[in-house]
C-alpha positions, 0 to 999 in steps of 0.5 A: 618744220624747216622743210615746211617753212622753206616750202611756204617761203618758196610758194610766197616767193613764187606768188610774188614773182607771179604777181609781178609778172602779171603786173608787167603784162599791163600798161596802164594809161590814164586818160584825163579829159572833160567828160563834163563841163564847158568843153564836154563835147570836145572831151567826148570826141577825144575819148571816142577817137582815142579808143578807136585809135588804140583798137586800130593801131593794135589791130583789135588786140589792145596789146603792145609787145605782149602787154595789155593796154588798160585805159583809166578814164578820169573827168577833170570837169574843165577845172585846173585844180581837179585835173592836177589832183587826178593826174597825181592820183593816176600816177601815184595810186593807179600806177599809170605809166602814161597819161593822155589829155586834157581838153582845156589849156588851163587844166593842162598848164596845172598838170605839167608840173605833176608829170615832172614831179612823177617823172612820167609822160603826159601826152597832151591832146587836145589842149592848145595853148603855146605855153604848154610846149613853151615856157611852161614845158618840161621834158615829160610833155609831148603833144599831138594836138596842134598848138596856138602858133600852128593855128595862127600861122595857118589862119594867117595864110588865109588872111594875111593880105595887104589892105586887110584890117583885123580886130581879134575877139578871143576868150580871156584865157590861156587859149585865147591870149596865146592864140592872139599872140601867135596870130599877130606874130604870124601876120606880115601884111594885114594890120591889127587895130584892136584885141577884144578879150571876153570872159570864156562863158560870154553869151551876150556879145553886144558890148564887146561887138560894139567895141570891135565895130567902133575900131573897124568901121572907119578903116579903109579896105577889107575889115575882118573880125578874127575869132578865137573861141572854144565852146559857146556861140561867138558868132552871135556878134554877127547879130550886130549887123556887121555887114552895114559897116562892111565888116566880115568874120573869119575863124578857124575850123571847129567841131561840126555842131559849131560849124552850123553857124558857118552857114551864115558866112558863105565864102568865109576863109580860115584854116582848120586842124581837121575836117573829115573830107580833107585828108586823103590817106589810109588812116583817115579812111579807116577812121571815117569808115569806123566812125560811120559804122559805129555812129552813122556820122562822120568823125569830128575835129577832136575825134581825129585828135584822139585817134592821133594820140593813140597812134603816137602812143602805140608807135612809141610803145612798139618802138620801145618794145613795151618799155614804159620808163620815161627816159626810154620813151623820151628817147624813143619819141623825140624826132619820132614820126607816126601816121595819123588821120592827118597824115604823118606827124613828127614830134619836134625834138626841141619841145616835143610838139607834133609838126603837122599839116593844116588846111586852108578852107573856104566855106560853102553852103551845101543843103546836104549838110547841117553845117557850113562845109569847109572846102579845101583851098590847099593843104598847108604842110608842116614844113611850110610853117615856121612854128616858133620854139617857145621853150625857154629851157 
């Protein structure tokens, strides 16, 4: 009887050890993004790029240090409360060791305290608001996506000239307000005379556009409306016949469907996070080649972002030999450089923001493309941009 009990106990112990060993052979990654909702197009691109990047970075094995990467996908629908609860579920119930996402800045800001509560890494991609790696930041947050300051400083390179008067038009959101704040701080020569904030889902730009015209029309020299917008078509403001008042439009890069509107503005300058024809490096070549093979189209803005997040994650897990404890990963990732479609990025130690190149462009109309083609004026390298450290901790 005793021998039977001993054998049973031994078998159970072995089974438990086997189960624990099996679990240890997996690394669960939660990807929380806008599968649906206002930023669905951005979210889907990020997902495509992330999975493509994991495949590329692991040479098709989807394993790191002998452990299988398992991606759990969740749809936050662009809703902050939902994103927050999905992240808690991912960390708690699903036992995800790391999370990636989300798409929208308000969702990211709701998720940051959850990462701190569970003491697990949240790799932010592509949410942009400065406050994510600024005053709302905690040590569990890393970001491969660019922040508002990087966008703003790069766009200031294109627009910050003596004799230019600027009015800004942005969504009344963390993304929009942080973007304008950073843009204003980056300008040294041009003058800002008005800030127009409109509801994120605005489709009728008549009232806001008229206010912008009234502020700019009597100004001397070049007059520019600088647009910071995600989703929708803010270029409808051009229907108000800005040219009659000598007013130009300027904006940063965007996804290819949104850039069809850029065809109206040949010669328009700005700065882009990514355009598939700009970076010249092996990782970008691989992304472009794979994307054309799979979809018969070039990779887009957020596809490159998802790919970059995957490259960062696999680099970190390789360096940590598959160890996923947050403190180990924090030590591994702080100051870590990794290859991306944009070239080398480095996580800044102070706030875990990825330092990266941006691209000054001028729009050219080419009949071969459905969108306004951003021709590279020059690469603005990470070391050229004095990106403020906004972390208050």
